[in-house]
SEKOLGU-921731 format. One record per residue (C-alpha): residue number from 0; residue in one letter; x, y, z. Coordinates in pm, 1 decimal, padded with zeros to 6 digits, m for minus. Layout:
N
{NUM,"a",{X,Y,Z}}
...
END
This chain:
251
{0,"m",{01217.4,03496.7,05686.3}}
{1,"n",{01230.9,03743.4,05974.1}}
{2,"l",{01571.8,03870.5,06077.2}}
{3,"t",{01731.1,04120.2,06311.5}}
{4,"l",{01999.1,04340.0,06156.1}}
{5,"k",{02273.5,04516.8,06349.3}}
{6,"v",{02393.6,04775.7,06097.3}}
{7,"w",{02681.9,05022.7,06117.1}}
{8,"r",{02552.0,05376.4,06056.6}}
{9,"q",{02788.5,05669.1,06007.3}}
{10,"p",{02664.1,05988.5,05837.9}}
{11,"n",{03006.2,06109.1,05716.2}}
{12,"p",{03377.2,06029.0,05751.6}}
{13,"k",{03430.2,06265.5,06045.5}}
{14,"a",{03121.8,06165.2,06246.8}}
{15,"a",{03117.0,05892.3,06507.7}}
{16,"g",{02950.7,05574.5,06389.6}}
{17,"r",{02725.0,05339.3,06580.1}}
{18,"i",{02536.5,05012.4,06544.9}}
{19,"v",{02163.4,05052.2,06479.6}}
{20,"t",{01913.2,04767.3,06505.0}}
{21,"y",{01659.8,04703.9,06227.3}}
{22,"e",{01399.4,04434.7,06176.8}}
{23,"a",{01393.0,04268.0,05835.7}}
{24,"r",{01049.5,04113.3,05786.7}}
{25,"e",{00915.7,03870.3,05527.8}}
{26,"i",{01243.3,03832.9,05342.2}}
{27,"p",{01228.0,03568.7,05064.9}}
{28,"e",{01484.3,03290.8,05103.6}}
{29,"e",{01577.5,03327.3,04737.7}}
{30,"a",{01666.6,03696.9,04780.4}}
{31,"s",{02031.6,03794.9,04766.8}}
{32,"f",{02186.0,03976.4,05061.1}}
{33,"l",{02173.8,04307.9,04875.8}}
{34,"e",{01811.6,04247.8,04776.2}}
{35,"m",{01736.4,04195.6,05143.7}}
{36,"l",{01891.3,04536.3,05216.9}}
{37,"d",{01683.5,04684.4,04933.0}}
{38,"i",{01367.6,04554.0,05100.1}}
{39,"v",{01472.6,04699.7,05435.1}}
{40,"n",{01552.9,05033.4,05268.8}}
{41,"e",{01213.1,05045.2,05100.2}}
{42,"g",{01056.2,05016.1,05441.8}}
{43,"l",{01279.0,05288.9,05585.0}}
{44,"i",{01205.9,05525.0,05296.2}}
{45,"s",{00831.8,05466.0,05325.1}}
{46,"k",{00854.4,05579.4,05688.2}}
{47,"g",{01059.2,05885.3,05597.2}}
{48,"d",{01380.1,05745.9,05750.8}}
{49,"e",{01726.9,05760.4,05599.6}}
{50,"p",{01804.7,05441.9,05404.3}}
{51,"i",{02112.8,05231.8,05472.0}}
{52,"h",{02389.7,05338.0,05234.8}}
{53,"f",{02596.7,05062.4,05073.9}}
{54,"d",{02798.6,05011.4,04755.5}}
{55,"h",{02683.9,04796.0,04465.5}}
{56,"d",{02700.1,04786.9,04088.2}}
{57,"c",{02689.9,04471.7,03876.5}}
{58,"r",{02540.6,04237.1,04140.6}}
{59,"e",{02700.0,03949.7,03949.1}}
{60,"g",{03022.5,03902.8,04145.8}}
{61,"i",{03229.2,04090.8,03889.5}}
{62,"c",{03275.6,04454.3,03995.8}}
{63,"g",{03385.8,04402.5,04357.9}}
{64,"t",{03199.9,04701.6,04499.3}}
{65,"c",{02967.5,04514.2,04739.1}}
{66,"s",{03215.5,04539.9,05025.4}}
{67,"l",{03029.8,04433.6,05339.4}}
{68,"t",{03151.4,04254.0,05648.7}}
{69,"i",{02879.2,04010.0,05754.0}}
{70,"n",{02899.5,03861.7,06101.7}}
{71,"g",{03265.7,03958.0,06112.5}}
{72,"i",{03358.5,03800.2,05778.7}}
{73,"p",{03419.1,03999.8,05456.8}}
{74,"h",{03146.1,03900.6,05206.7}}
{75,"g",{03000.2,03653.4,05459.3}}
{76,"k",{03062.0,03293.8,05556.0}}
{77,"d",{03034.3,03132.8,05211.2}}
{78,"r",{03362.0,03065.3,05029.2}}
{79,"g",{03420.5,03201.2,04680.1}}
{80,"v",{03129.5,03446.2,04665.6}}
{81,"t",{03082.8,03820.7,04687.4}}
{82,"t",{02816.1,03981.9,04905.4}}
{83,"c",{02580.7,04016.5,04608.9}}
{84,"q",{02609.3,03641.1,04543.1}}
{85,"l",{02524.4,03548.8,04902.8}}
{86,"h",{02159.9,03441.2,04938.3}}
{87,"m",{01935.3,03460.1,05241.4}}
{88,"r",{01872.9,03084.7,05240.0}}
{89,"k",{02218.2,03060.1,05396.4}}
{90,"f",{02079.8,03222.6,05712.1}}
{91,"a",{01833.7,03086.9,05967.6}}
{92,"d",{01492.6,03238.4,06029.1}}
{93,"g",{01513.0,03463.8,06333.8}}
{94,"e",{01890.4,03504.6,06306.7}}
{95,"t",{02068.8,03823.7,06409.0}}
{96,"i",{02308.9,03950.9,06140.6}}
{97,"w",{02583.1,04205.0,06204.5}}
{98,"i",{02665.0,04421.8,05899.6}}
{99,"e",{02965.6,04652.4,05896.4}}
{100,"p",{03193.1,04815.7,05638.1}}
{101,"f",{03537.9,04678.4,05554.6}}
{102,"r",{03768.9,04781.9,05838.1}}
{103,"a",{04113.5,04919.3,05744.2}}
{104,"n",{04280.7,05257.4,05785.9}}
{105,"p",{04353.2,05282.7,05410.2}}
{106,"f",{03978.1,05224.4,05350.3}}
{107,"p",{03816.0,05519.2,05534.6}}
{108,"v",{03440.2,05504.7,05577.6}}
{109,"i",{03251.3,05740.4,05345.2}}
{110,"r",{02905.6,05675.8,05483.6}}
{111,"d",{02742.4,05382.4,05661.5}}
{112,"l",{02868.5,05070.7,05481.0}}
{113,"m",{03056.0,05253.1,05203.6}}
{114,"v",{03436.2,05283.1,05215.2}}
{115,"d",{03687.6,05471.1,05002.4}}
{116,"r",{03908.1,05218.4,04819.6}}
{117,"t",{04082.6,05460.3,04586.3}}
{118,"a",{04411.2,05347.5,04744.1}}
{119,"f",{04379.8,05043.9,04517.3}}
{120,"d",{04341.3,05273.4,04216.8}}
{121,"r",{04662.2,05457.4,04306.0}}
{122,"i",{04848.6,05127.2,04336.4}}
{123,"m",{04727.9,05028.8,03989.8}}
{124,"e",{04826.6,05368.1,03850.2}}
{125,"a",{05176.6,05316.9,03989.0}}
{126,"g",{05249.8,05017.0,03770.1}}
{127,"g",{04955.4,04795.3,03684.3}}
{128,"y",{04985.6,04838.2,03309.3}}
{129,"v",{05198.4,04753.2,03007.5}}
{130,"d",{05325.3,04986.3,02737.2}}
{131,"v",{05205.9,04866.1,02398.0}}
{132,"r",{05186.2,05025.7,02058.9}}
{133,"t",{04855.3,05173.5,01956.9}}
{134,"g",{04677.7,05088.4,01636.2}}
{135,"s",{04551.9,04757.5,01505.0}}
{136,"a",{04528.4,04463.7,01742.0}}
{137,"v",{04816.7,04218.0,01742.6}}
{138,"d",{04733.6,03875.0,01603.0}}
{139,"a",{04643.3,03637.0,01883.7}}
{140,"n",{04908.7,03385.1,01775.6}}
{141,"a",{05187.7,03638.6,01727.0}}
{142,"i",{05321.5,03595.0,02082.2}}
{143,"p",{05328.6,03230.5,02195.7}}
{144,"i",{05231.8,03183.0,02561.0}}
{145,"s",{05263.6,02848.9,02735.7}}
{146,"k",{04954.4,02689.9,02888.3}}
{147,"p",{05089.4,02700.1,03247.1}}
{148,"a",{05179.8,03068.7,03214.2}}
{149,"s",{04843.6,03148.4,03057.6}}
{150,"d",{04655.5,02964.2,03332.1}}
{151,"s",{04851.3,03134.0,03611.3}}
{152,"a",{04802.4,03475.8,03455.0}}
{153,"f",{04430.3,03412.3,03419.0}}
{154,"d",{04398.4,03298.4,03781.2}}
{155,"a",{04569.2,03617.5,03900.9}}
{156,"a",{04364.8,03835.0,03666.2}}
{157,"a",{04046.5,03702.2,03828.9}}
{158,"c",{04106.6,03946.6,04117.6}}
{159,"i",{03824.1,04203.3,04121.7}}
{160,"g",{03989.7,04440.6,04367.6}}
{161,"c",{03709.7,04421.6,04621.8}}
{162,"g",{03939.4,04461.5,04923.4}}
{163,"a",{03818.1,04156.9,05118.3}}
{164,"c",{04180.4,04046.4,05156.6}}
{165,"v",{04260.1,04373.0,05334.5}}
{166,"a",{03952.6,04356.5,05556.6}}
{167,"a",{04025.4,03995.4,05655.9}}
{168,"c",{04390.7,04056.6,05743.3}}
{169,"k",{04477.7,04159.1,06100.8}}
{170,"n",{04751.3,04380.0,05949.4}}
{171,"a",{04525.1,04527.4,05679.2}}
{172,"s",{04771.6,04396.8,05423.1}}
{173,"a",{04706.7,04445.5,05052.8}}
{174,"m",{04967.3,04189.3,04951.4}}
{175,"l",{04719.8,03948.7,04790.5}}
{176,"f",{04565.5,04221.9,04575.5}}
{177,"v",{04900.4,04370.0,04470.4}}
{178,"s",{05059.7,04031.3,04408.2}}
{179,"a",{04767.3,03927.1,04187.3}}
{180,"k",{04809.0,04239.3,03974.4}}
{181,"v",{05187.9,04202.9,03959.7}}
{182,"s",{05169.6,03829.1,03889.1}}
{183,"h",{04905.5,03867.6,03619.8}}
{184,"l",{05135.0,04077.6,03402.1}}
{185,"g",{05453.2,03905.7,03520.0}}
{186,"h",{05341.8,03572.3,03372.6}}
{187,"l",{05293.1,03720.7,03026.4}}
{188,"p",{05558.7,03815.1,02769.6}}
{189,"q",{05397.6,04157.5,02728.6}}
{190,"g",{05472.3,04229.1,03093.3}}
{191,"q",{05842.3,04145.1,03091.1}}
{192,"p",{05997.6,04478.4,02977.0}}
{193,"e",{05857.6,04660.6,03283.0}}
{194,"r",{05864.3,04368.5,03526.1}}
{195,"n",{06119.3,04516.4,03767.6}}
{196,"k",{05983.2,04868.9,03745.1}}
{197,"r",{05628.5,04743.5,03801.4}}
{198,"v",{05685.2,04544.8,04118.8}}
{199,"l",{05896.7,04816.3,04279.4}}
{200,"a",{05645.6,05091.4,04200.0}}
{201,"m",{05338.3,04898.8,04310.5}}
{202,"v",{05487.6,04767.9,04634.7}}
{203,"r",{05617.9,05112.3,04727.5}}
{204,"q",{05280.6,05269.8,04654.9}}
{205,"m",{05113.4,05001.6,04864.3}}
{206,"d",{05343.6,05083.7,05155.5}}
{207,"s",{05287.5,05456.9,05117.9}}
{208,"e",{04909.3,05405.3,05137.7}}
{209,"g",{04946.5,05262.2,05487.7}}
{210,"f",{04868.6,04896.1,05425.8}}
{211,"g",{05033.0,04649.2,05661.9}}
{212,"n",{05264.4,04363.3,05575.7}}
{213,"c",{05186.9,03994.7,05529.5}}
{214,"t",{05237.2,03749.9,05817.8}}
{215,"n",{05134.9,03441.1,05618.8}}
{216,"q",{04819.2,03348.4,05806.2}}
{217,"y",{04614.9,03315.5,05484.2}}
{218,"e",{04304.1,03502.5,05598.0}}
{219,"c",{04322.2,03684.9,05264.9}}
{220,"e",{04296.5,03369.2,05057.3}}
{221,"a",{04010.2,03240.5,05273.8}}
{222,"a",{03810.5,03562.7,05231.7}}
{223,"c",{03886.6,03622.8,04862.5}}
{224,"p",{03568.1,03572.9,04655.9}}
{225,"k",{03780.8,03465.5,04359.1}}
{226,"e",{04000.1,03238.2,04574.9}}
{227,"i",{04325.8,03397.9,04462.7}}
{228,"s",{04616.8,03187.1,04589.0}}
{229,"v",{04877.0,03320.8,04834.0}}
{230,"e",{05135.0,03166.0,04601.3}}
{231,"h",{05118.2,03495.2,04412.9}}
{232,"i",{05248.1,03673.1,04724.9}}
{233,"a",{05554.7,03447.5,04731.4}}
{234,"r",{05611.2,03513.8,04362.9}}
{235,"m",{05582.0,03890.0,04411.5}}
{236,"n",{05828.5,03880.9,04701.3}}
{237,"r",{06081.6,03701.8,04482.9}}
{238,"d",{06028.3,03951.2,04201.8}}
{239,"y",{06062.1,04240.6,04445.4}}
{240,"m",{06393.1,04118.7,04587.9}}
{241,"k",{06534.4,04061.2,04240.3}}
{242,"a",{06418.3,04402.9,04120.5}}
{243,"l",{06562.1,04568.7,04432.2}}
{244,"a",{06899.6,04403.0,04370.6}}
{245,"v",{06899.4,04518.6,04009.1}}
{246,"e",{06811.7,04872.1,04114.3}}
{247,"q",{07088.3,04885.6,04376.7}}
{248,"f",{07367.9,04725.8,04181.2}}
{249,"v",{07286.4,04817.6,03822.1}}
{250,"g",{07104.4,05147.3,03867.1}}
END
């Protein structure tokens, strides 16, 4: 395959970025999108040019670091896949592909296609945990958990924190990410003692990071590589209102 790439290049956070055109030649159809970029970078390096900088780690759809916007869509046009799981056979020979970083004020560009998503880390630090005793592991059957609760918790826990939901949202809302983390622990008995504290802390940290609010247009669910449901947002909103009432009237 021969392709034309329109790639966002930005040497540092303070510099102005621009789109640069590259030719990707003889790309195997079975190559992943990141492997295609590897091939292009090998050519750039061989010519003494600066390679295209992008994030990656596991390349198995698990880590969530391959945060690229491809033809205007976070992770590309395929549903339920990350960038590293997108293969070049999904594109047509001779096609022009636009590649940009995730766009959101809370995700500042570090360099080229790499963005700083430590805002997500700070949200998790605010309340995405449970307090448990240290020592030997608790027996798996010691705390009964219903099948529906277990399934819902597992679905929410599938979130890999890639940030596609933020990049897809016109408001740069992180509600899907935060609700998945809140809902994951909120479905489990281990998460109940800190349920109110957790949702208040995480939502307030989300707001302080500069993320926008949700306007229920579901771009986040459509772009999510793990297809996290927006039902978790509704659940988090209910939990937040209840926790806010408890805080105001109980103290």
